[in-house]
N, C-alpha and C positions, 0 to 999 in steps of 0.2 A: 724462387728465394734470393734474395739480395746480399750479396758479399759484404757485409762492411764490416771495418774497424772497430774498438770500442771508443768511445769517447762524446767529451760532453758539448753539449749547445749554446748558443749564446751570441750575441752581436758583438760588435768591438773590433780590436783588432788581437790576430791570431797571436800565441805566445808558441815559446818553441817545447813545451812543456804538453802543449794540446794536440790526441790525435786525429789532426783533421786531414783532410784528403784535397788533392788540386780539381776541377772543372773536367781533366782528362781521365781521371781515375774515378768519379762520378758518372760521365758517360759509359764507360768501360763495365761498371757495376749493374746500370739501368737496362743494359741493350741485351742482358739475358732475356727478360723481359718484354722491351721494349725493345724492336732491332730499330724501328724509323726513328727513335731521339735523335737530336743533335745538339751537340753546342749550341748554337743560334736558339733552340728550342728549351734550352736551362737558361742561355740569358732572358732570353723573352721571360719567363715566366720570375725570373728575379727582379726584371724593368717593372713587371705587375705588380709586382709584391706580394708575391703568393712563396718565396723562400727567401732567407734574407743569409747569405753565407758567410763568414766573417772573411776582413782584409787582412794580409799582410803588409808589413810598414813597406812595401813594396806595391800595394795595391792589387796584390792578387788575392783570389777566390781563393777560397777555404772551406771545404763543407765538414759539416759534425754528420754523426750517425742518421741521428734525426732529420736534419736539413734531407739527407739521401732517404730515408723513408717516406718524410716529406713529399717531395717529388714524386716517387713512386705511386703514393694516394692521390697526386694530381693527375698523374698520366692514367692512371685506373678509372677514374672517374669521368675523363675525356671520353677514354678507348669505350667504356664498356655501358658510359651512360649518357652522354652525349650532352653532358653538363655546363654551362657556361663559366667561364671563370669567378664571375661575381657571384653564383650560386656556391661552386667550390671554396672559395670563400669563406662563405658563411657553413659552411658544412666542417669547416676544419677547425673556425674561432668555437663551433658548438664544440665539437669533440676536444678540442683544449679544456671546455669549461666542464667537461665530465658526461654532457648529453649525450642521449640517445638521439643518432641521424639517422633515417630512413631513407634512402636512396630509390629513385625511379627502377621501375624493373631493367634491365641488362637489354639494349637493341640487340636483336638478331644479328652477328655477324656472317659474311662468306665471303673464307680469304682466298681470292681469286690467282693469287699468283702461286698456292699450293694445288689449284685445284679439287678443292676439297666443296661441293657442292652438294650440298642435303636434298631428298628426294621430296620435291613439292609438299607431299602428306606429313613427312617427319617436320616441315620447321614451321613455327609461326609466322603469322603475317604480321606484318610490321605496321602501325599503324600511321596513317599521313600525318603529319603535322602543316600545322599553319603558315602563314609568313611570318608570325610574329616569333614562334618556336626555333626556324630555321634563322632568323638571324640574330638569334640569342646563339644558338650552335654553332654558328663560324665564327662569331662574333663580333660582327660588319655593322655599316651601317646600312640604312636602307638606301643611300645614294649607289652605295658598292655594290648591293643588292641588283639595284636597276642597273651599273653598269654591266653586269656579266651577264644580266638577262638580254640586252640590248648585242650582245656578243653572241649568244646560242648558248653560253655555258651551264646556263642553270633555266629551267621551265617547268612552269607549274605543271601537274597532269592534268588530265581532259576534266575530270572533276573535281578540278582544285586540289590545292594543297600540295606537299613534296614527300614522297617517296624516302625510303631510307636510303635509299642509292644515291638520291640528290644532294638529300646531307654531307654523307659521303663527300662529293664532286664539290660542296661547296664550302667544306671545311680542309680537302686540298688546295684550293683555290686559294683562299684566305693563307693556307700557309707558304704558298708560291710567294704571295705578294709581298713576305715579309723579307723574302732576300729580294723584292723588285721588279717580278716578271708581272707585267700587269697582265688586263685582260685580252688586249692587242696583241699580246704575246702568245697567249694561247689558245689563238684561233687556227695554228697548224696542228697545235695539237688534239683542237676537235674535230678538225679535218679529219685527222690519221684514225681516228675514232669508228667517227663514221662511216670510211673508207671500208676500214675491219667489222662491221658491223653489217655492210652492203655484202662483204664475201659471205658471211655468214648466213645471210639471209638467200642469196643465190643456191646453198647447199641446203637449205631446209624448207624452202618455199613451197615444192611440190610436195613436200611430205606435211605439209599443214594443209595443202589442199585436198589432201587423201579422203576416201569418204571414211574408212576405216578407224573408230575412236583408238584404237590401239596406236596405228599410225602415225596418229596427228600427236599423241601422249610419247610417241618415240622422236618428234620431231622437235617438241619441246628440250627432252631429254640432250636430244643431238646438239641444239643452238649452245645450250647450258655447258657442253662439253667443251663443243669448237671454239666459246666465248674463253672461258679457264685457259685453255690452249693459246690462244689468240694476247690475252694479255701476257701469257709467263714468256710467252716467244717477242712480245713489245720491249718488256724488261728487260732479257738479257741481249736483243739488241743494242739498246741503251746503252745497258752495261759496258757490254764489248766496245760498241765507241769511244766509249769516255775513258776504258784503260781501265778499268774497276774488277777485282779480282768478282766471282760471285760465290753468293753465299750459301 
């Protein structure tokens, strides 16, 4: 639940009587539900016309309760439904007109950072998406996707199409790009991931070759657990190297 003050919405210049908050306060309100949100992300959504905060006489952004709730709706649609911004805008416009909006079923999520892997039998299988859907989900052009593929950051599956993990990678690469990080800068990240995957494979490869089906099933469970631990270690090491306080 967002902690928001009361106040009115609208555009224009903020006045002293308005109960509006700064972008830093908005960030703190949203982070309970969206820990990865940043000021840059909020500014990007503003630049895309999805939220229109007021401005003080000095030019500072001021957000109303409605602005904060709208941002939360946008972030939920991105996180839970992989919707591109154009579709999100259409949904929000429809809601503003009082229309019923039917959203696609949420995509299954697996949070590697908390190690919460669902058992294979309990987790729904994510449908593969085509190239057009991947472009829409990541909000990038065909040229950008082709460049990512040339650096090995993105690859279609053996049967064509892209799985949920690849969609997540595409969206993360796009987000990093907004900070000026280009695909060539991310080659080291990809190489590190490949090395970590190689370490996991060394541990589970003998188990996967075993004749006993239960042993082979144990290999998959072990691989998932090791992958989760590896991701958590990687995140902790990066934060430690940057001198950031672990959450």
